[in-house]
MDAnalysis code that builds the backbone (N, CA, C; Angstrom):
import MDAnalysis as mda
import numpy as np

u = mda.Universe.empty(273, n_residues=91, atom_resindex=np.repeat(np.arange(91), 3), trajectory=True)
u.add_TopologyAttr("name", ["N", "CA", "C"] * 91)
u.add_TopologyAttr("resid", np.arange(1, 92))
u.add_TopologyAttr("resname", ["MET", "LEU", "GLU", "LEU", "ALA", "PRO", "TRP", "THR", "GLN", "TRP", "LEU", "THR", "LEU", "ILE", "VAL", "GLN", "VAL", "MET", "PRO", "ILE", "PHE", "PHE", "LEU", "VAL", "GLY", "GLY", "TYR", "ALA", "ASN", "ALA", "VAL", "ALA", "TRP", "GLU", "SER", "ALA", "SER", "LYS", "ASN", "GLY", "THR", "PRO", "TYR", "VAL", "GLU", "TRP", "LEU", "THR", "ALA", "ARG", "LEU", "ARG", "ARG", "LEU", "ILE", "GLY", "PRO", "VAL", "ILE", "PRO", "VAL", "ARG", "LEU", "VAL", "TRP", "ILE", "GLY", "ILE", "ALA", "LEU", "GLY", "VAL", "LEU", "VAL", "PRO", "TRP", "THR", "HIS", "ALA", "ALA", "TRP", "LYS", "ARG", "VAL", "GLY", "GLU", "LEU", "LEU", "SER", "ASP", "GLY"])
u.atoms.positions = np.array([
    [113.209, 57.968, 92.332],
    [112.999, 57.623, 91.155],
    [112.630, 55.951, 90.938],
    [113.052, 55.105, 91.950],
    [112.575, 53.892, 92.045],
    [111.372, 53.627, 91.851],
    [110.502, 54.610, 92.622],
    [108.912, 54.596, 92.787],
    [108.270, 55.150, 91.564],
    [108.863, 56.114, 91.112],
    [108.054, 56.960, 89.981],
    [108.473, 55.909, 88.643],
    [109.542, 55.301, 88.613],
    [110.062, 54.414, 87.457],
    [110.242, 53.262, 87.893],
    [109.590, 52.311, 88.155],
    [109.945, 50.719, 88.785],
    [110.902, 50.041, 87.544],
    [110.936, 50.095, 86.350],
    [111.948, 49.669, 85.658],
    [113.657, 50.081, 85.778],
    [113.476, 51.207, 86.689],
    [114.833, 51.825, 87.045],
    [115.482, 50.652, 88.050],
    [114.690, 50.018, 88.861],
    [114.974, 48.940, 89.774],
    [116.007, 48.214, 89.197],
    [115.992, 47.520, 88.256],
    [117.085, 46.670, 87.486],
    [117.985, 47.192, 87.275],
    [118.199, 48.476, 87.049],
    [119.476, 49.091, 86.655],
    [120.340, 49.393, 88.082],
    [119.745, 48.997, 89.140],
    [120.596, 49.103, 90.273],
    [121.471, 48.064, 90.313],
    [120.942, 46.972, 89.924],
    [121.803, 45.717, 89.817],
    [123.072, 45.823, 89.155],
    [123.079, 46.867, 88.188],
    [124.310, 46.978, 87.189],
    [125.239, 47.951, 87.491],
    [124.368, 49.371, 88.185],
    [125.247, 50.391, 88.240],
    [125.502, 50.998, 89.693],
    [125.556, 49.840, 90.547],
    [125.856, 50.295, 91.856],
    [127.288, 50.905, 92.177],
    [127.231, 51.772, 93.050],
    [128.598, 52.474, 92.967],
    [129.621, 51.593, 93.533],
    [129.249, 51.042, 95.023],
    [130.384, 50.329, 95.795],
    [130.622, 49.099, 95.060],
    [130.360, 48.391, 94.358],
    [130.844, 47.296, 93.899],
    [131.962, 47.593, 92.728],
    [131.361, 48.908, 91.919],
    [132.667, 49.272, 91.044],
    [133.295, 49.780, 91.650],
    [133.248, 50.629, 92.739],
    [134.595, 51.251, 93.494],
    [135.516, 49.948, 94.138],
    [134.869, 48.565, 94.590],
    [135.531, 47.770, 94.883],
    [136.634, 47.098, 93.989],
    [135.918, 46.919, 92.720],
    [136.416, 46.004, 91.536],
    [137.595, 47.199, 91.132],
    [137.153, 48.562, 90.903],
    [138.503, 49.301, 90.452],
    [139.614, 49.711, 91.233],
    [139.170, 49.314, 92.512],
    [140.225, 49.613, 93.701],
    [141.158, 48.378, 93.756],
    [140.686, 46.980, 93.368],
    [141.072, 45.773, 93.410],
    [142.157, 45.754, 92.323],
    [141.612, 46.261, 91.165],
    [142.191, 46.077, 90.194],
    [143.535, 47.297, 90.259],
    [143.365, 48.477, 90.860],
    [144.474, 49.034, 90.778],
    [145.615, 48.603, 91.798],
    [145.073, 48.081, 92.869],
    [146.083, 47.406, 93.986],
    [146.870, 46.224, 93.137],
    [146.232, 45.555, 92.371],
    [146.867, 44.413, 91.816],
    [147.902, 44.946, 90.632],
    [147.493, 45.903, 89.870],
    [148.726, 46.793, 89.150],
    [149.489, 47.141, 89.832],
    [149.442, 47.526, 91.041],
    [150.508, 48.400, 91.870],
    [151.350, 47.204, 92.385],
    [150.922, 46.201, 92.902],
    [151.580, 45.299, 93.429],
    [152.409, 44.524, 92.385],
    [151.797, 44.265, 91.172],
    [152.463, 43.757, 90.112],
    [153.874, 44.527, 89.538],
    [153.412, 45.995, 89.522],
    [154.593, 46.664, 89.409],
    [155.707, 46.658, 90.330],
    [155.391, 46.648, 91.441],
    [156.407, 46.785, 92.863],
    [157.295, 45.380, 92.688],
    [156.506, 43.997, 92.384],
    [157.243, 42.912, 92.470],
    [157.974, 42.554, 91.430],
    [157.804, 43.585, 90.215],
    [158.863, 43.445, 88.926],
    [160.003, 44.212, 89.583],
    [159.678, 45.540, 90.332],
    [160.930, 45.928, 90.743],
    [161.646, 45.490, 91.775],
    [161.230, 44.573, 92.529],
    [161.920, 43.538, 93.212],
    [161.628, 44.266, 94.807],
    [160.394, 45.087, 95.044],
    [159.934, 45.139, 96.485],
    [159.505, 44.376, 97.047],
    [159.891, 43.906, 98.115],
    [158.778, 43.264, 99.201],
    [157.605, 43.265, 99.534],
    [156.861, 42.343, 99.733],
    [155.286, 42.324, 100.144],
    [155.438, 43.220, 101.131],
    [155.843, 43.127, 102.388],
    [155.593, 43.846, 103.446],
    [155.837, 45.520, 103.150],
    [157.053, 45.794, 102.527],
    [157.406, 47.288, 102.352],
    [156.401, 47.728, 101.290],
    [155.535, 47.240, 100.423],
    [154.776, 47.721, 99.485],
    [153.826, 47.898, 100.173],
    [153.060, 47.201, 101.235],
    [151.998, 46.837, 101.938],
    [151.947, 47.900, 103.145],
    [153.042, 48.234, 103.519],
    [153.270, 49.210, 104.620],
    [152.994, 50.495, 103.840],
    [153.680, 50.972, 102.864],
    [153.754, 52.126, 101.837],
    [152.286, 52.183, 101.684],
    [151.539, 51.315, 100.919],
    [150.245, 51.628, 100.545],
    [149.286, 51.919, 101.726],
    [149.302, 51.153, 102.906],
    [148.411, 51.724, 104.200],
    [148.919, 52.743, 104.454],
    [149.958, 53.396, 104.463],
    [150.177, 54.938, 104.717],
    [149.721, 55.912, 104.043],
    [149.800, 55.477, 102.806],
    [148.892, 56.370, 101.791],
    [147.424, 56.464, 101.978],
    [146.915, 55.262, 102.302],
    [145.441, 55.088, 102.498],
    [144.759, 55.659, 103.810],
    [145.757, 55.547, 104.823],
    [145.343, 55.827, 106.205],
    [145.515, 57.403, 106.504],
    [146.654, 57.709, 105.864],
    [147.275, 59.129, 106.177],
    [145.888, 60.231, 106.002],
    [144.785, 60.247, 104.614],
    [144.083, 61.096, 104.675],
    [142.895, 60.746, 105.635],
    [142.768, 59.552, 106.132],
    [141.528, 59.434, 106.754],
    [141.490, 59.977, 108.344],
    [142.851, 60.295, 108.689],
    [143.020, 60.323, 110.281],
    [142.508, 62.032, 110.414],
    [142.926, 62.788, 109.350],
    [142.555, 64.137, 110.062],
    [140.528, 64.377, 109.704],
    [140.326, 63.442, 108.832],
    [138.580, 63.241, 108.650],
    [138.161, 62.936, 109.682],
    [138.485, 61.977, 110.484],
    [138.212, 61.065, 111.625],
    [138.311, 62.047, 112.915],
    [139.401, 62.532, 113.144],
    [139.572, 63.631, 114.014],
    [138.268, 64.762, 113.774],
    [138.304, 65.444, 112.806],
    [137.054, 66.274, 112.629],
    [135.344, 65.982, 112.944],
    [135.156, 64.418, 112.486],
    [134.013, 63.969, 112.717],
    [134.006, 63.728, 114.368],
    [134.955, 63.094, 114.894],
    [135.009, 62.614, 116.249],
    [134.893, 64.187, 117.193],
    [135.209, 65.207, 116.549],
    [135.249, 66.481, 117.290],
    [133.744, 67.350, 116.814],
    [132.936, 67.074, 116.038],
    [131.472, 67.056, 115.755],
    [130.882, 66.418, 116.476],
    [130.866, 65.345, 116.594],
    [130.348, 64.408, 117.538],
    [130.578, 64.351, 118.697],
    [131.588, 65.031, 119.595],
    [131.778, 65.577, 120.871],
    [130.956, 66.787, 121.194],
    [131.214, 67.722, 120.033],
    [130.437, 68.926, 120.189],
    [128.700, 68.789, 120.340],
    [128.421, 67.707, 119.661],
    [126.670, 67.759, 119.606],
    [126.719, 66.997, 120.906],
    [127.378, 66.227, 121.777],
    [126.946, 65.719, 122.732],
    [127.011, 66.763, 124.114],
    [127.787, 67.852, 123.827],
    [127.761, 68.662, 124.867],
    [126.403, 69.347, 125.347],
    [125.902, 69.412, 126.460],
    [124.417, 69.984, 127.008],
    [124.134, 71.098, 126.395],
    [124.908, 71.967, 126.536],
    [124.866, 73.526, 126.094],
    [124.925, 73.806, 124.668],
    [125.137, 72.882, 123.662],
    [125.186, 72.907, 122.053],
    [124.023, 73.164, 121.682],
    [123.834, 74.414, 120.618],
    [122.572, 74.722, 120.313],
    [121.766, 73.715, 119.413],
    [120.665, 73.510, 119.785],
    [119.365, 72.824, 119.346],
    [119.739, 72.304, 118.023],
    [119.898, 73.490, 116.958],
    [119.969, 73.047, 115.443],
    [121.123, 72.111, 114.941],
    [122.120, 72.389, 115.804],
    [123.428, 71.311, 115.723],
    [123.109, 70.039, 116.219],
    [122.414, 69.637, 116.764],
    [121.787, 68.592, 117.550],
    [121.008, 67.691, 116.287],
    [119.961, 68.548, 115.939],
    [118.870, 68.493, 114.715],
    [119.907, 68.078, 113.732],
    [121.017, 68.871, 113.084],
    [121.821, 68.334, 112.028],
    [122.152, 66.863, 112.294],
    [122.533, 66.598, 113.332],
    [123.377, 65.358, 113.761],
    [122.199, 64.197, 113.714],
    [120.950, 64.578, 114.032],
    [120.084, 63.400, 114.049],
    [119.712, 63.079, 112.635],
    [119.319, 64.145, 111.735],
    [119.276, 64.120, 110.050],
    [120.457, 63.278, 109.540],
    [121.710, 63.500, 109.786],
    [122.698, 62.762, 109.240],
    [122.668, 61.347, 109.840],
    [122.447, 61.020, 111.085],
    [122.503, 59.756, 111.582],
    [121.333, 58.952, 111.161],
    [119.990, 59.665, 110.623],
    [118.945, 58.856, 110.062],
    [119.389, 58.259, 108.689],
    [120.075, 58.942, 108.049],
    [120.471, 58.260, 106.815],
    [119.882, 59.013, 105.383],
])
């Protein structure tokens, strides 16, 4: 799209996903911390609970991706799976 309509290049400065994601995440954390501090929750306790909720879902996903990566490295793995891995790593 950027090549077909060069004027859209300027839009990418405004509507990038990652900056919006970090701004919303930072705001959500600030609101959560403010609420917890009003309830008398110590920072370490709040941070520990927050990290558990954030890291918990990541572990199974990481394990699946590690399994896939190890499966692709096995010499007798089907060539099509290796090609999928190459396409994914090229981005």
